[in-house]
C-alpha positions as CSV (number, residue, x, y, z in Angstrom):
1,X,0.0,0.0,0.0
2,X,2.6,2.4,-1.1
3,X,1.7,6.1,-1.2
4,X,-0.5,6.1,1.9
5,X,0.3,6.8,5.5
6,X,0.6,4.0,8.0
7,X,-2.8,4.8,9.7
8,X,-4.6,4.7,6.3
9,X,-2.7,1.5,5.3
10,X,-3.7,-0.2,8.6
11,X,-7.4,0.8,8.2
12,X,-7.4,-0.4,4.6
13,X,-5.7,-3.7,5.6
14,X,-8.4,-4.4,8.2
15,X,-11.1,-3.8,5.6
16,X,-9.6,-5.9,2.9
17,X,-10.4,-9.6,2.9
18,X,-7.7,-11.6,4.9
19,X,-7.4,-14.1,2.0
20,X,-8.7,-13.6,-1.5
21,X,-10.1,-16.8,-3.0
22,X,-10.3,-16.8,-6.7
23,X,-12.8,-19.7,-6.6
24,X,-15.4,-17.8,-4.7
25,X,-18.6,-17.3,-6.7
26,X,-20.4,-14.2,-7.4
27,X,-24.2,-14.0,-7.5
28,X,-26.3,-11.4,-9.3
29,X,-30.0,-11.0,-8.5
30,X,-32.1,-9.1,-11.0
31,X,-35.5,-7.5,-10.7
32,X,-35.3,-6.8,-7.0
33,X,-38.2,-4.6,-6.0
34,X,-37.1,-1.1,-4.8
35,X,-38.9,-1.5,-1.5
36,X,-37.1,-4.8,-0.9
37,X,-33.7,-3.3,-1.7
38,X,-34.4,-0.3,0.5
39,X,-35.4,-2.5,3.5
40,X,-32.2,-4.7,3.1
41,X,-30.1,-1.6,2.8
42,X,-31.6,-0.1,5.9
43,X,-31.0,-3.4,7.8
44,X,-27.4,-3.4,6.6
45,X,-26.9,0.2,7.7
46,X,-28.3,-0.6,11.2
47,X,-25.8,-3.4,11.5
48,X,-23.0,-1.1,10.3
49,X,-22.5,-3.2,7.2
50,X,-22.5,-2.5,3.5
51,X,-25.4,-4.1,1.6
52,X,-23.1,-6.7,0.1
53,X,-21.7,-7.6,3.6
54,X,-25.1,-7.9,5.0
55,X,-26.4,-10.0,2.1
56,X,-23.4,-12.3,2.2
57,X,-23.9,-12.9,5.9
58,X,-27.6,-13.7,5.4
59,X,-26.8,-16.1,2.5
60,X,-24.1,-17.9,4.6
61,X,-26.6,-18.3,7.5
62,X,-29.4,-19.4,5.1
63,X,-27.1,-22.1,3.6
64,X,-26.0,-23.2,7.1
65,X,-29.5,-24.1,8.1
66,X,-31.1,-27.2,6.6
67,X,-34.2,-26.6,4.5
68,X,-37.6,-28.0,5.4
69,X,-37.3,-31.1,3.2
70,X,-34.0,-32.0,4.8
71,X,-35.4,-31.6,8.3
72,X,-38.3,-33.8,7.5
73,X,-36.1,-36.4,5.9
74,X,-33.9,-36.4,9.1
75,X,-37.0,-36.7,11.3
76,X,-38.3,-39.7,9.3
77,X,-34.9,-41.3,9.4
78,X,-34.6,-40.8,13.1
79,X,-38.1,-42.1,13.7
80,X,-37.2,-45.2,11.6
81,X,-34.0,-45.7,13.4
82,X,-35.7,-45.5,16.8
83,X,-38.4,-47.9,15.7
84,X,-41.1,-45.9,17.6
85,X,-44.6,-47.1,17.0
86,X,-46.7,-44.6,18.9
87,X,-49.7,-43.2,17.2
88,X,-50.5,-39.5,17.2
89,X,-53.2,-40.1,19.7
90,X,-50.8,-41.9,22.1
91,X,-48.3,-39.1,21.8
92,X,-51.0,-36.5,22.6
93,X,-52.2,-38.6,25.5
94,X,-48.7,-38.8,27.0
95,X,-48.2,-35.0,26.5
96,X,-51.5,-34.2,28.2
97,X,-50.9,-36.6,31.1
98,X,-47.5,-34.8,31.7
99,X,-49.3,-31.5,31.9
100,X,-51.6,-32.5,34.8
């Protein structure tokens, strides 16, 4: 970072990615309604982030959580593995008995 003072260089170094990865993908989303963009920009500003930083964090969190189909498949697999044979009525009966 030649040509800039040490304070400016340190601030810039903190803001630059620690490691640039050429294999990272870029995503473009077209036709975003203005009100949606404005709300996302406001949320980013409240979090002290750029819109891009905010959206990246949201996408990473979204990808980290399993979707509904995956959750249901896991529940079915777990139920099968546990070999539980309770009916819905029995489950509700046990639940209600525990509440008394």
